[in-house]
C-alpha positions as CSV (number, residue, x, y, z in Angstrom):
1,X,249.3,84.9,195.2
2,X,246.9,83.6,192.6
3,X,244.4,81.3,194.1
4,X,244.0,78.0,192.3
5,X,240.7,76.2,191.4
6,X,239.5,73.6,193.8
7,X,239.7,69.9,192.9
8,X,236.0,69.6,192.7
9,X,236.1,72.1,189.8
10,X,237.3,69.3,187.6
11,X,233.7,68.5,186.7
12,X,233.5,71.9,185.0
13,X,235.8,70.7,182.2
14,X,232.8,69.2,180.4
15,X,231.3,72.6,180.0
16,X,233.6,73.4,177.1
17,X,237.3,73.4,176.1
18,X,239.7,76.3,177.0
19,X,241.0,78.6,174.3
20,X,244.7,78.3,173.3
21,X,246.8,80.2,175.7
22,X,244.1,80.6,178.3
23,X,245.0,77.8,180.6
24,X,248.5,78.1,182.2
25,X,250.6,76.6,184.8
26,X,249.5,77.7,188.3
27,X,251.1,79.9,189.5
28,X,252.5,81.4,186.2
29,X,255.9,82.4,187.6
30,X,256.8,78.7,188.1
31,X,257.2,78.7,184.3
32,X,260.6,80.1,184.6
33,X,261.8,77.1,186.5
34,X,263.6,74.2,184.7
35,X,261.1,71.6,185.7
36,X,257.5,70.5,185.2
37,X,256.7,73.3,182.7
38,X,253.3,73.2,181.0
39,X,251.8,75.0,178.1
40,X,248.5,74.9,176.2
41,X,249.3,74.4,172.5
42,X,247.4,74.5,169.2
43,X,244.8,71.8,168.8
44,X,246.5,70.7,165.5
45,X,249.5,69.4,167.4
46,X,249.7,65.7,168.0
47,X,250.0,63.7,171.1
48,X,253.7,62.6,171.5
49,X,255.2,65.5,169.7
50,X,258.1,67.4,171.5
51,X,255.6,70.0,172.6
52,X,257.8,71.6,175.3
53,X,260.8,72.2,173.0
54,X,263.3,70.6,175.4
55,X,262.1,73.0,178.1
56,X,264.0,71.2,180.8
57,X,267.4,71.9,179.3
58,X,266.8,75.1,177.2
59,X,264.7,77.3,179.4
60,X,266.1,80.5,178.1
61,X,265.1,79.5,174.5
62,X,261.6,78.2,175.5
63,X,259.0,80.3,173.7
64,X,255.3,80.2,174.7
65,X,252.1,81.5,173.2
66,X,251.4,85.2,173.6
67,X,249.8,86.1,176.9
68,X,250.8,82.9,178.5
69,X,252.5,84.7,181.4
70,X,249.4,86.7,182.2
71,X,247.7,85.9,185.5
72,X,245.2,83.1,185.0
73,X,241.5,83.7,185.7
74,X,239.4,81.7,188.0
75,X,236.6,80.6,185.8
76,X,234.3,77.8,185.1
77,X,236.5,75.4,183.2
78,X,238.3,73.9,186.1
79,X,242.0,73.6,187.0
80,X,244.9,75.3,185.1
81,X,247.1,73.2,183.0
82,X,249.7,71.4,185.2
83,X,247.5,71.1,188.3
84,X,248.1,67.8,190.1
85,X,249.6,66.2,187.0
86,X,253.0,65.5,188.4
87,X,253.2,63.0,191.3
88,X,249.5,62.7,191.8
89,X,248.7,61.5,188.3
90,X,246.4,58.9,189.7
91,X,244.3,61.6,191.4
92,X,243.2,64.3,189.0
93,X,244.2,62.4,185.9
94,X,241.6,59.8,185.2
95,X,238.8,61.7,187.0
96,X,235.7,62.7,185.0
97,X,236.6,65.2,182.3
98,X,240.2,64.1,181.9
99,X,241.8,61.4,179.8
100,X,244.1,59.1,181.6
101,X,247.0,58.8,179.2
102,X,250.1,59.6,181.3
103,X,253.5,58.2,180.5
104,X,255.0,57.7,184.0
105,X,258.7,58.0,184.6
106,X,259.5,59.4,181.1
107,X,261.2,62.7,180.5
108,X,258.0,64.3,179.5
109,X,254.3,63.4,179.4
110,X,251.4,64.6,177.3
111,X,247.8,64.9,178.2
112,X,244.8,65.4,175.9
113,X,241.6,67.0,177.3
114,X,238.7,68.0,175.1
115,X,240.7,68.4,171.9
116,X,243.6,70.4,173.2
117,X,247.1,69.3,174.2
118,X,249.2,70.1,177.2
119,X,252.8,69.2,177.7
120,X,255.1,68.9,180.7
121,X,258.9,68.6,180.7
122,X,259.1,66.2,183.6
123,X,256.9,64.0,185.8
124,X,259.7,63.5,188.3
125,X,258.8,66.2,190.9
126,X,257.4,66.5,194.3
127,X,254.6,68.8,195.6
128,X,255.0,72.6,196.0
129,X,254.9,75.8,193.9
130,X,251.4,75.5,192.6
131,X,251.8,71.7,192.8
132,X,255.4,71.6,191.6
133,X,258.8,71.5,193.3
134,X,262.2,69.9,192.6
135,X,263.1,66.5,194.1
136,X,264.2,66.3,197.8
137,X,267.7,65.5,198.9
138,X,269.1,65.1,202.5
139,X,272.4,67.0,202.9
140,X,274.6,68.2,205.7
141,X,277.0,71.2,205.7
142,X,279.0,70.4,208.8
143,X,279.9,67.4,210.9
144,X,277.9,66.7,214.0
145,X,274.8,65.0,215.4
146,X,271.6,64.1,213.6
147,X,270.4,67.7,213.6
148,X,273.0,68.8,211.0
149,X,271.0,67.0,208.3
150,X,268.3,68.9,206.4
151,X,266.2,68.4,203.4
152,X,266.7,70.6,200.4
153,X,265.4,70.6,196.8
154,X,267.7,70.1,193.9
155,X,267.2,69.8,190.1
156,X,267.2,66.3,188.6
157,X,270.5,65.1,187.2
158,X,270.3,63.8,183.7
159,X,272.0,60.4,183.4
160,X,275.2,60.5,181.4
161,X,276.5,57.7,179.1
162,X,276.1,54.4,180.8
163,X,274.1,55.8,183.7
164,X,270.6,55.5,185.0
165,X,268.4,57.7,187.2
166,X,266.7,55.8,190.0
167,X,263.5,57.0,191.7
168,X,264.2,55.9,195.3
169,X,261.4,54.1,197.1
170,X,263.2,53.4,200.3
171,X,266.7,53.3,201.8
172,X,268.4,51.9,204.9
173,X,270.2,53.9,207.6
174,X,273.6,52.3,208.2
175,X,276.3,52.9,210.8
176,X,278.5,54.1,207.9
177,X,276.1,57.0,207.3
178,X,276.4,57.9,211.0
179,X,280.2,57.9,210.7
180,X,280.1,60.1,207.6
181,X,277.7,62.6,209.2
182,X,279.6,62.8,212.4
183,X,283.1,63.1,210.8
184,X,284.3,59.8,212.2
185,X,284.8,58.2,208.8
186,X,288.5,57.7,208.0
187,X,287.9,58.8,204.4
188,X,287.5,62.5,203.5
189,X,283.9,63.7,203.2
190,X,283.8,67.0,201.2
191,X,281.7,69.8,202.8
192,X,279.4,71.6,202.5
193,X,276.4,70.1,200.9
194,X,277.4,66.4,201.4
195,X,274.8,63.7,200.7
196,X,274.4,60.4,202.6
197,X,273.2,56.9,201.8
198,X,275.0,53.8,200.5
199,X,272.0,51.5,199.8
200,X,268.5,51.6,198.7
201,X,265.9,50.4,196.3
202,X,263.6,52.0,193.7
203,X,262.6,52.0,190.0
204,X,264.5,53.0,186.9
205,X,263.3,56.5,186.0
206,X,265.6,57.5,183.1
207,X,268.2,55.8,181.0
208,X,271.4,57.4,179.8
209,X,272.8,56.7,176.3
210,X,274.2,53.2,175.7
211,X,272.4,51.6,178.6
212,X,271.2,48.1,177.8
213,X,269.4,45.4,179.8
214,X,267.2,47.9,181.8
215,X,263.9,49.5,181.1
216,X,262.0,52.4,182.5
217,X,260.0,51.2,185.5
218,X,262.3,48.2,186.3
219,X,262.5,47.7,190.1
220,X,266.1,47.6,191.2
221,X,268.5,47.5,194.2
222,X,271.5,49.8,194.4
223,X,274.7,47.7,194.8
224,X,277.4,50.3,195.3
225,X,277.6,54.1,196.0
226,X,281.3,54.7,196.8
227,X,280.8,58.4,196.2
228,X,277.8,58.7,198.6
229,X,278.6,62.3,199.5
230,X,277.6,63.1,195.9
231,X,275.2,60.4,194.8
232,X,273.8,59.2,198.2
233,X,270.5,57.4,198.4
234,X,268.9,59.7,201.0
235,X,266.9,61.4,198.3
236,X,263.9,61.2,195.9
237,X,266.3,60.4,193.1
238,X,269.9,59.4,192.5
239,X,271.9,58.9,189.3
240,X,274.4,56.0,189.2
241,X,276.2,53.9,186.6
242,X,273.9,51.2,185.3
243,X,276.4,48.6,186.4
244,X,275.6,49.5,190.0
245,X,272.1,48.3,190.1
246,X,270.6,44.7,190.0
247,X,267.0,43.6,189.5
248,X,265.1,43.5,192.8
249,X,264.4,39.9,193.8
250,X,260.8,38.8,193.3
251,X,259.0,38.3,196.6
252,X,261.1,40.9,198.4
253,X,259.2,43.9,199.7
254,X,260.4,47.5,199.3
255,X,261.4,47.9,202.9
256,X,263.3,44.6,202.9
257,X,264.9,45.3,199.5
258,X,266.1,48.7,200.9
259,X,267.9,47.0,203.8
260,X,269.4,43.8,202.3
261,X,272.4,44.7,200.1
262,X,275.0,46.2,202.3
263,X,274.8,43.6,205.1
264,X,274.4,40.6,202.8
265,X,276.9,41.6,200.2
266,X,279.5,42.3,203.0
267,X,278.8,39.0,204.7
268,X,278.8,37.1,201.4
269,X,281.9,38.8,200.1
270,X,283.9,38.2,203.3
271,X,282.8,34.6,203.9
272,X,282.3,33.2,200.4
273,X,284.5,35.2,198.1
274,X,287.3,35.9,200.5
275,X,287.4,33.1,203.0
276,X,286.0,30.3,200.7
277,X,283.2,29.2,203.1
278,X,282.2,25.6,202.5
279,X,279.5,23.2,203.8
280,X,280.5,21.9,207.3
281,X,282.8,24.8,208.2
282,X,282.4,26.2,211.7
283,X,282.0,30.0,211.4
284,X,282.5,32.3,214.4
285,X,280.5,35.5,213.8
286,X,281.2,38.5,216.0
287,X,278.6,41.2,216.8
288,X,276.1,38.7,215.5
289,X,273.0,40.7,216.4
290,X,274.0,43.5,214.0
291,X,273.0,43.6,210.3
292,X,276.2,42.0,208.9
293,X,276.2,39.4,211.7
294,X,272.6,38.3,211.1
295,X,273.3,38.1,207.3
296,X,276.4,36.0,208.0
297,X,274.3,33.5,210.1
298,X,271.7,33.2,207.3
299,X,274.4,32.8,204.6
300,X,276.3,30.2,206.6
301,X,273.1,28.2,207.0
302,X,272.2,28.5,203.3
303,X,275.6,27.0,202.4
304,X,275.5,24.3,205.0
305,X,278.1,25.7,207.4
306,X,277.7,26.0,211.2
307,X,277.3,29.5,212.5
308,X,278.5,30.3,216.0
309,X,277.4,33.7,217.2
310,X,278.9,36.0,219.7
311,X,277.2,38.8,221.6
312,X,277.9,40.8,224.7
313,X,274.3,40.7,226.0
314,X,272.6,37.5,227.4
315,X,269.2,39.0,226.5
316,X,270.0,38.5,222.8
317,X,270.8,34.8,223.0
318,X,267.3,33.5,222.2
319,X,266.8,36.0,219.4
320,X,270.1,34.8,217.8
321,X,269.2,31.2,218.2
322,X,265.9,31.9,216.5
323,X,267.8,33.7,213.7
324,X,269.7,30.5,212.9
325,X,272.8,30.4,215.1
326,X,273.9,26.9,216.0
327,X,275.3,28.3,219.3
328,X,275.6,31.6,221.0
329,X,278.6,32.8,223.1
330,X,278.0,35.6,225.6
331,X,281.3,37.4,225.6
332,X,280.7,39.3,228.8
333,X,280.3,36.1,230.8
334,X,282.1,33.3,228.8
335,X,285.7,32.7,227.8
336,X,285.5,32.9,224.0
337,X,288.4,30.6,223.3
338,X,287.1,27.8,225.6
339,X,283.5,28.2,224.4
340,X,284.5,28.0,220.7
341,X,286.6,24.9,221.4
342,X,283.6,23.3,223.2
343,X,281.2,24.0,220.2
344,X,283.7,22.7,217.6
345,X,284.7,19.5,219.3
346,X,288.1,21.0,220.3
347,X,289.3,22.0,216.9
348,X,288.5,25.7,216.8
349,X,286.6,27.8,214.2
350,X,287.5,27.3,210.5
351,X,286.5,30.9,209.7
352,X,286.2,33.9,212.0
353,X,284.2,37.0,210.8
354,X,285.4,39.9,212.8
355,X,283.4,43.1,212.4
356,X,284.5,44.5,215.8
357,X,288.4,44.5,215.8
358,X,290.1,46.2,218.7
359,X,291.9,44.4,221.5
360,X,289.3,41.6,221.5
361,X,290.6,40.3,218.2
362,X,293.4,38.5,220.1
363,X,290.9,36.1,221.6
364,X,289.4,35.4,218.2
365,X,292.8,34.5,216.7
366,X,293.2,31.9,219.5
367,X,289.7,30.6,218.9
368,X,290.4,29.7,215.3
369,X,291.9,26.4,214.3
370,X,295.5,26.3,213.0
371,X,295.4,27.0,209.3
372,X,292.0,28.7,209.7
373,X,291.0,32.1,208.3
374,X,290.1,35.4,210.0
375,X,288.4,38.1,207.9
376,X,288.3,41.6,209.5
377,X,285.3,43.3,207.9
378,X,284.5,46.2,210.3
379,X,285.7,48.4,213.1
380,X,283.0,48.8,215.7
381,X,285.6,49.0,218.4
382,X,287.5,52.3,217.9
383,X,290.4,51.1,220.1
384,X,293.7,50.1,218.4
385,X,293.9,46.5,217.1
386,X,297.2,44.8,218.1
387,X,299.1,43.4,215.1
388,X,298.7,39.6,214.9
389,X,302.1,37.9,215.1
390,X,303.1,34.3,215.1
391,X,299.5,33.1,214.3
392,X,299.2,30.3,211.9
393,X,296.2,31.8,210.2
394,X,295.3,33.5,206.9
395,X,294.1,37.0,207.8
396,X,292.2,39.3,205.4
397,X,291.2,42.9,205.8
398,X,288.0,43.1,203.8
399,X,286.4,46.1,202.2
400,X,283.1,45.5,200.5
401,X,283.8,47.9,197.5
402,X,286.5,45.5,196.3
403,X,283.7,43.2,195.3
404,X,280.7,45.4,194.9
405,X,282.5,47.4,192.1
406,X,283.4,44.1,190.4
407,X,280.6,43.3,187.9
408,X,281.5,39.6,187.8
409,X,281.4,39.2,191.6
410,X,278.2,41.3,191.8
411,X,276.6,38.9,189.4
412,X,277.4,35.9,191.7
413,X,276.2,37.9,194.7
414,X,272.9,38.7,193.0
415,X,272.4,35.0,192.0
416,X,273.1,33.9,195.6
417,X,270.7,36.6,196.9
418,X,267.9,35.6,194.5
419,X,268.2,32.0,195.4
420,X,268.2,32.7,199.2
421,X,265.2,35.0,198.9
422,X,263.3,32.4,196.8
423,X,264.1,29.7,199.3
424,X,263.3,31.8,202.3
425,X,266.8,31.5,203.7
426,X,267.8,35.2,203.3
427,X,265.6,37.9,204.9
428,X,266.7,41.1,206.6
429,X,265.3,41.9,210.0
430,X,263.6,45.3,209.9
431,X,263.2,47.4,213.1
432,X,261.3,50.4,212.1
433,X,260.4,52.5,209.0
434,X,260.5,56.4,209.0
435,X,259.5,59.0,206.4
436,X,262.1,61.0,204.6
437,X,261.1,64.2,206.4
438,X,261.8,62.3,209.7
439,X,265.4,61.5,208.8
440,X,266.8,63.3,211.9
441,X,264.6,61.2,214.1
442,X,265.7,58.0,212.3
443,X,269.4,58.9,213.1
444,X,268.6,59.6,216.7
445,X,266.9,56.1,216.8
446,X,270.1,54.6,215.4
447,X,272.4,56.4,217.9
448,X,270.3,55.5,220.9
449,X,270.6,51.8,219.9
450,X,266.8,51.4,219.9
451,X,267.0,49.3,216.7
452,X,268.6,46.3,218.6
453,X,270.8,45.5,215.6
454,X,267.9,45.3,213.1
455,X,267.8,47.6,210.1
456,X,266.2,51.1,210.1
457,X,264.5,51.9,206.8
458,X,263.3,55.3,205.4
459,X,260.5,55.2,202.9
460,X,260.4,58.0,200.2
């Protein structure tokens, strides 16, 4: 293995420029990989030229100066071309002896040092092989517990027509991810090498042809990943249609932005788009301490409705009142129907948001007023749900993708979300943040219920 110069050798650059072909990527055998390739070219070539010759896509046709593949020498003039110029551009680049012109998040960058030019095919890499590896992705090859997940490296996917590549900054861990990983999801999950993750936030890293309204570096939120097993957000990067991202609301931090969309779009879609929630409506929210439940409480308050929360545990009552619930019903100790009648002046709930289902839905139907609406938007209780009969209610089974794949509705959702964040009415509750390499621990944390209904976020 060729040893590479120490970082302090950067100062040696001012002793004189290298000769053409002398400085090479360290170690040289990384050159054959289709990412982050670097060459030292003739001094006459200009900054900004396509110096790598589309190396990322045409590796077999990529020609280099004679002797480039020879083993580099450890000498006085500092690091080899490519050292620490990928993800750590703010480190070596800009130190004494180097210019600081690096075009972040573009397909290739150029760097000029002492009159010679280097070129790299991609800045979008992580650390490894002489400072370069491919981006990380979390995958699983079989169904099971958290330990079936592992981190692998995969090449970047170039965005197709109408697509964007997003550099993920953080993503949330959702119960849906747990169901996919364990094999409990009703939908088919193709194995092996399935990805995970249905929400996240990051910045635009690359634009496909015909994409308008977005620029490289724009902070965004992912709004829909129906094919999470292929494009899941548990990764350094994902490529999605441009229509499936929205601008990240100003004032929303990265961890909060990673955890806001799934819960809030589900609650908004079910209550506002489906049930037609209006000011003054009494809204019965089941499993209110969970992510969707908390979002529903905040959304009801923003509209001017009256949220009534249910939870099984008395210990969560004060937390839910502090979160904005007008009243809290402890279902293990209170009769739901009687309690709802009490809190609504005897009329019953105008809208019921049921994210639990199972046999307990029968009580929710009785707790609603005649002519009211029940929206079933989850299935936390795996037991069969009896078919409602003879009930004078409007009943919807809600699936969020029916709205999050609709650009018109997503625009309304984004406007509502922006207003709520700006006013301070909408804010997700974050339990704990993990690193990507600790994804197994994050899922154990979820399965043990240690998050207390708040969101678990993984930063990348």
